[in-house]
C-alpha positions as CSV (number, residue, x, y, z in Angstrom):
1,M,-7.0,17.7,5.9
2,K,-8.6,20.0,3.5
3,K,-7.9,18.8,-0.1
4,I,-7.7,21.1,-3.1
5,L,-7.0,19.0,-6.2
6,Y,-5.7,20.9,-9.1
7,T,-7.0,20.1,-12.6
8,L,-4.2,17.8,-14.0
9,S,-4.0,15.7,-17.0
10,I,-3.1,12.0,-16.8
11,V,-2.2,9.3,-19.2
12,L,-5.1,6.9,-19.5
13,A,-4.6,3.1,-19.6
14,T,-7.0,0.2,-19.5
15,C,-6.6,-3.4,-18.6
16,T,-8.8,-6.5,-18.7
17,F,-8.6,-10.2,-17.9
18,C,-8.6,-11.2,-21.5
19,A,-6.3,-11.4,-24.5
20,C,-6.5,-10.6,-28.1
21,D,-4.4,-10.8,-31.3
22,D,-2.7,-7.9,-33.1
23,S,-4.5,-8.2,-36.4
24,D,-7.3,-6.0,-37.7
25,E,-9.7,-8.9,-37.2
26,M,-11.8,-9.2,-34.0
27,G,-9.5,-10.3,-31.1
28,V,-9.8,-13.9,-29.8
29,L,-11.4,-13.7,-26.4
30,Y,-9.8,-15.8,-23.7
31,N,-12.1,-17.4,-21.2
32,P,-10.3,-18.1,-17.9
33,T,-11.2,-21.1,-15.8
34,N,-12.8,-20.6,-12.4
35,T,-9.5,-21.5,-10.7
36,E,-7.4,-18.8,-12.3
37,A,-6.9,-16.3,-9.4
38,I,-4.9,-13.2,-8.8
39,F,-4.0,-10.9,-5.9
40,T,-5.4,-7.3,-6.1
41,S,-1.9,-5.9,-5.2
42,S,1.7,-7.0,-4.9
43,S,2.1,-6.2,-1.2
44,S,0.4,-5.0,1.9
45,D,1.5,-3.7,5.4
46,Y,-0.3,-4.3,8.7
47,F,0.7,-2.3,11.8
48,Y,-1.0,-3.6,14.9
49,T,-1.3,-2.8,18.7
50,S,-2.2,-5.0,21.6
51,A,-5.9,-4.1,21.0
52,D,-5.9,-5.1,17.3
53,T,-6.6,-8.5,15.8
54,N,-3.9,-11.0,15.0
55,V,-5.5,-11.9,11.7
56,Y,-5.0,-10.1,8.4
57,H,-7.1,-10.8,5.4
58,I,-5.8,-10.6,1.8
59,T,-8.2,-10.3,-1.1
60,I,-8.0,-12.7,-4.0
61,Q,-10.1,-12.4,-7.2
62,R,-10.9,-14.5,-10.2
63,A,-12.5,-13.7,-13.5
64,N,-14.9,-16.7,-13.9
65,S,-17.3,-17.0,-11.0
66,K,-19.2,-20.0,-12.3
67,G,-19.0,-22.9,-9.8
68,S,-17.1,-23.2,-6.5
69,A,-13.3,-23.6,-6.7
70,E,-10.3,-24.3,-4.6
71,V,-7.0,-22.7,-5.5
72,A,-3.6,-23.7,-4.1
73,V,-1.5,-21.1,-2.2
74,E,2.2,-21.5,-1.8
75,I,3.4,-20.1,1.5
76,I,7.0,-18.7,1.9
77,D,7.5,-18.0,5.6
78,E,11.1,-17.8,6.8
79,T,10.1,-16.5,10.2
80,G,7.9,-19.4,11.3
81,L,5.6,-16.9,13.0
82,F,2.7,-17.0,10.6
83,T,-0.2,-19.4,10.0
84,A,-1.8,-19.5,6.6
85,P,-4.0,-22.0,4.7
86,S,-2.5,-23.9,1.7
87,T,-5.7,-23.3,-0.3
88,V,-8.3,-20.6,-0.8
89,V,-11.9,-21.3,-1.6
90,F,-14.3,-19.4,-3.9
91,E,-18.0,-19.9,-3.5
92,D,-20.2,-20.5,-6.5
93,G,-21.1,-17.1,-8.1
94,S,-18.4,-15.2,-6.2
95,Y,-15.5,-13.3,-7.9
96,E,-13.7,-12.6,-4.7
97,T,-12.6,-14.3,-1.5
98,A,-10.1,-13.6,1.3
99,L,-7.0,-15.5,2.6
100,A,-6.7,-15.2,6.4
101,I,-3.1,-14.9,7.7
102,S,-2.7,-15.2,11.5
103,F,0.3,-14.7,13.8
104,E,1.3,-14.6,17.5
105,K,1.1,-10.9,18.5
106,E,3.5,-11.1,21.5
107,Q,6.2,-12.9,19.6
108,L,6.9,-9.9,17.3
109,E,9.3,-7.2,18.5
110,I,8.1,-3.6,18.5
111,G,9.0,-1.8,15.3
112,T,10.4,-4.8,13.5
113,P,8.7,-5.8,10.3
114,Y,8.1,-9.5,9.6
115,S,7.1,-10.7,6.2
116,I,5.4,-13.7,4.6
117,G,5.3,-14.4,0.9
118,L,2.3,-15.9,-0.9
119,K,2.1,-17.4,-4.4
120,L,-0.8,-18.4,-6.6
121,P,-0.5,-20.7,-9.6
122,D,0.8,-19.0,-12.7
123,L,-1.7,-17.9,-15.3
124,P,-1.7,-18.3,-19.1
125,I,-1.8,-14.5,-19.4
126,A,1.5,-12.9,-18.4
127,G,1.6,-9.9,-16.1
128,K,-1.2,-10.8,-13.8
129,Q,-0.5,-10.5,-10.0
130,T,0.0,-14.0,-8.7
131,S,2.4,-13.2,-5.9
132,H,1.9,-11.1,-2.7
133,K,4.1,-10.0,0.2
134,L,2.5,-9.2,3.6
135,T,4.6,-7.3,6.1
136,V,3.4,-7.2,9.7
137,T,4.8,-4.8,12.3
138,R,4.0,-4.5,16.0
139,D,3.3,-0.8,16.4
140,Y,4.8,1.6,18.9
141,T,3.1,3.6,21.7
142,W,2.2,6.9,20.2
143,E,2.3,10.3,22.1
144,F,1.1,13.7,20.9
145,L,3.9,15.9,19.5
146,A,2.3,18.9,17.7
147,E,-0.3,20.2,15.3
148,C,1.2,20.8,11.9
149,N,0.4,22.6,8.7
150,M,1.0,21.2,5.2
151,I,1.4,23.1,1.9
152,S,1.1,20.5,-0.9
153,E,1.6,21.3,-4.6
154,F,-0.9,18.6,-5.3
155,F,-3.5,18.7,-2.5
156,G,-3.3,22.3,-1.5
157,E,-3.2,23.5,2.2
158,G,-4.3,21.7,5.3
159,T,-3.6,20.7,8.9
160,A,-2.8,17.4,10.6
161,T,-1.6,16.0,13.9
162,I,1.9,14.6,14.6
163,E,2.6,11.9,17.2
164,K,5.9,10.4,18.2
165,A,6.8,6.9,19.3
166,A,7.5,6.6,23.0
167,E,10.0,3.8,22.3
168,N,11.8,5.9,19.6
169,P,11.1,9.7,19.4
170,S,12.7,9.8,15.9
171,Y,9.8,7.8,14.6
172,I,6.7,10.0,13.9
173,K,3.1,9.5,12.7
174,I,1.2,12.2,10.9
175,K,-2.5,11.6,11.2
176,D,-5.3,12.7,8.8
177,L,-2.7,14.1,6.4
178,Y,-4.2,13.4,3.0
179,S,-7.6,12.2,4.1
180,E,-9.5,11.5,7.3
181,G,-8.1,8.3,8.9
182,H,-4.9,8.3,6.8
183,E,-1.6,7.9,8.6
184,L,1.9,8.5,7.3
185,K,4.7,7.1,9.5
186,L,8.2,8.5,9.0
187,M,11.6,7.8,10.5
188,L,13.6,11.1,10.9
189,A,17.3,10.5,11.0
190,G,19.9,12.8,12.6
191,D,21.4,13.6,9.2
192,G,18.0,14.9,8.0
193,S,17.2,11.9,5.8
194,I,13.7,10.3,5.9
195,S,12.7,6.7,5.6
196,M,9.8,4.3,6.3
197,L,9.8,0.9,8.0
198,Q,8.2,-0.7,4.9
199,D,10.3,-2.0,2.0
200,V,10.9,0.2,-1.0
201,N,9.4,-1.0,-4.3
202,G,11.3,-2.0,-7.5
203,Y,12.0,1.7,-8.2
204,G,13.5,2.3,-4.8
205,F,10.5,4.4,-3.7
206,Y,8.0,3.9,-0.9
207,D,4.4,2.9,-1.9
208,I,1.7,5.1,-0.3
209,T,-2.1,5.0,-0.4
210,T,-3.5,8.5,0.4
211,G,-7.0,7.4,1.2
212,Y,-8.3,10.1,-1.1
213,K,-10.6,9.1,-3.9
214,H,-10.4,11.3,-7.0
215,P,-14.0,12.2,-8.3
216,N,-13.1,10.9,-11.7
217,Y,-10.3,8.3,-11.3
218,G,-10.8,6.7,-7.9
219,M,-8.1,6.1,-5.3
220,V,-5.0,8.3,-5.4
221,Y,-1.7,6.6,-4.7
222,A,1.8,8.0,-4.4
223,Y,5.5,7.1,-4.4
224,L,7.6,8.8,-1.7
225,I,11.0,9.5,-3.2
226,P,13.5,8.9,-0.3
227,V,16.4,10.9,-1.9
228,P,17.9,13.3,0.8
229,S,18.2,16.2,-1.7
230,V,14.4,16.3,-2.2
231,T,13.0,14.4,0.8
232,Y,14.4,15.7,4.1
233,Y,13.9,16.9,7.6
234,D,15.2,20.2,9.1
235,A,15.3,19.9,12.9
236,D,16.2,23.5,13.4
237,T,13.0,24.8,11.7
238,N,10.7,21.7,12.2
239,L,10.2,21.3,8.5
240,I,9.6,18.1,6.5
241,N,9.8,18.2,2.7
242,L,8.3,15.1,1.0
243,Y,8.9,14.7,-2.8
244,M,6.0,12.7,-4.1
245,Y,4.8,11.1,-7.4
246,Y,1.0,11.0,-7.4
247,Y,-1.0,8.6,-9.6
248,V,-4.2,6.7,-10.0
249,G,-5.1,3.5,-11.8
250,A,-5.5,5.3,-15.1
251,G,-2.1,7.1,-15.1
252,G,0.1,9.5,-13.3
253,F,-0.2,13.2,-12.3
254,G,3.5,13.8,-11.9
255,Y,6.0,14.9,-9.1
256,F,5.1,17.3,-6.3
257,N,6.5,18.7,-3.0
258,D,4.6,18.4,0.2
259,V,5.9,20.7,2.9
260,I,5.0,20.0,6.6
261,T,5.8,22.5,9.4
262,W,5.1,22.8,13.1
């Protein structure tokens, strides 16, 4: 869709892979070993169809690239449907590698999310992302429903395409909503409430990546607030109101309404 980003202030924050003391003297630099690794995010979601691959790659990074290294990965798989290596390997000079998670596509039921937990060794510096949850869902068969308009207090005005799931018409997908290639999948309940198949985060919100990169701050993310008084569906008027909190890595923009009609 066409994006019109307002000029908004955010609270800046910085982070590094080092530690320092609280005195006025120069901080003590911490040099991590080449086996101290982190995930780039706490979770990820993979929706697939029969045409998609049965392998999902999760990025793992380290701060010291000197020398090759092998890092242990703890696998928590209560489903028994996933295959994952117990170690991940970094090549000499590389800060990044990928962990390949595979599964049997035909064994997953349509629309049902299946999860696997991953854990890297703890680090001396607290707060680094050493755990990750991957959720895999076998996707529905999508059919065209309507072209829609959006008026967003954050992005401005634009258009998108809505598709519905043949197996469950209450489940819709809005294509190219915040950026080209972006998809937002919503479950519209009979009482007007809106939910998503993915798990909520620790705040009780849904994590969303818009796909839009701010010219100054990079990728724009959002929380969808699934509270019926602010996020709801009106079947009589074909209106969806989404209450969103938009933010980037440096800080937050605030809360905004996105109104979608067709």
